[in-house]
C-alpha positions in Angstrom: -25.1 -8.1 4.3 -21.7 -6.8 5.3 -19.1 -5.3 3.0 -15.9 -7.2 2.6 -13.1 -4.6 3.0 -9.5 -5.4 1.7 -6.5 -3.5 2.9 -3.1 -2.9 1.4 -0.5 -0.3 2.2 2.8 1.1 1.1 4.6 4.3 0.0 3.1 4.4 -3.6 5.6 7.2 -4.3 5.7 6.7 -8.1 2.9 4.5 -9.4 4.0 1.8 -11.8 2.4 -1.3 -13.3 3.4 -3.5 -10.3 1.3 -1.2 -8.1 -1.6 -1.2 -10.5 -1.7 -5.0 -10.9 -1.5 -5.5 -7.1 -4.2 -3.0 -6.4 -6.5 -4.6 -9.0 -5.9 -8.0 -7.5 -6.5 -6.7 -4.0 -9.8 -5.2 -5.1 -10.9 -8.5 -6.8 -10.8 -10.1 -3.3 -13.5 -7.9 -1.8 -16.1 -5.2 -2.1 -14.0 -2.3 -1.0 -10.2 -1.7 -1.3 -8.8 0.6 1.3 -5.2 1.7 0.8 -2.9 2.9 3.5 0.0 5.2 2.5 3.0 6.1 4.6 3.2 9.7 5.6 6.0 11.8 4.1 7.9 11.7 7.4 7.6 7.9 7.5 8.7 7.5 3.8 11.9 9.6 4.6 12.5 7.3 7.5 12.0 4.1 5.5 13.5 5.2 2.1 16.0 8.0 2.8 16.1 11.8 2.8 15.5 12.1 -1.0 12.1 10.5 -0.7 9.2 10.8 -1.2 9.2 12.2 -4.7 5.5 13.0 -4.5 4.0 14.3 -1.3 1.4 12.4 0.7 -1.5 14.5 -0.4 -0.6 14.0 -4.1 0.0 10.2 -3.6 -3.4 10.0 -1.9 -5.1 11.7 -4.9 -3.3 9.5 -7.4 -4.6 6.4 -5.7 -8.2 7.8 -5.3 -8.3 8.4 -9.0 -8.0 4.7 -9.7 -11.4 2.9 -10.1 -10.2 -0.1 -8.0 -9.4 2.1 -4.9 -12.3 3.0 -2.6 -10.5 5.0 0.1 -7.0 6.0 1.1 -5.7 6.7 4.6 -2.3 8.3 5.5 -0.6 6.8 8.5 2.5 7.9 10.4 3.2 4.8 12.5 2.5 1.0 12.7 0.2 1.8 15.7 -1.8 4.3 13.6 -2.1 1.8 10.8 -3.3 -0.9 13.2 -5.9 1.5 14.6 -7.2 2.1 11.1 -7.5 -1.6 10.6 -9.7 -1.9 13.7 -11.7 1.2 13.1 -12.5 0.2 9.5 -13.2 -3.4 10.5 -10.7 -4.8 8.0 -10.7 -8.6 7.8 -8.2 -9.2 5.0 -4.9 -7.6 3.9 -2.6 -8.1 1.0 1.2 -7.7 1.0 3.9 -8.5 -1.5 5.4 -12.0 -1.7 8.5 -10.7 -0.1 6.6 -10.9 3.2 6.0 -14.6 3.1 7.2 -16.1 6.5 7.8 -12.6 7.8 5.9 -10.5 10.4 3.2 -8.4 8.8 2.0 -5.3 10.6 -1.7 -5.9 11.5 -1.6 -9.7 11.0 -3.0 -10.2 14.5 -5.9 -7.9 13.7 -7.1 -9.4 10.4 -8.4 -12.9 9.6 -6.4 -13.4 6.4 -3.1 -12.2 4.9 -2.8 -12.6 1.2 0.6 -12.5 -0.6 0.9 -11.0 -4.1 3.6 -12.1 -6.5 5.4 -8.9 -7.4 5.7 -8.0 -11.1 9.4 -8.5 -11.9 11.4 -5.5 -13.1 9.2 -2.8 -11.5 10.0 -0.8 -8.4 10.0 2.9 -7.6 13.7 2.7 -6.6 14.5 1.2 -10.1 12.5 4.0 -11.8 14.4 6.7 -9.8 17.7 5.0 -10.6 16.9 4.8 -14.3 15.9 8.5 -14.5 19.2 9.5 -12.8 21.2 7.5 -15.3 19.6 9.2 -18.3 
């Protein structure tokens, strides 16, 4: 019997309840949840020079400490992420609902793309903004 591996990815810079709920949901879809995180260089490129708040090694450890996460890979490019999907034989991935009707990296590699309804009011950018205002 083969193991059903589920993939999700993101920055996961400051963990919040939206991340936790999405990771728990992703894990409920299969036997193993494998999480990809953007490298520090890639987070800077995507989010700006002030990010990430937590470095890639710490972000990896935070995620590995969660019982719903089985493994974490750090990737530095879309190509590297796609290579991991192939090497790990990932058949399903989960992304936020904001990717409905948009291109999803790796969609041509996996069999199924699931969309998760984001938890309103939670985002790392909002948390950082709220801290700066206090």
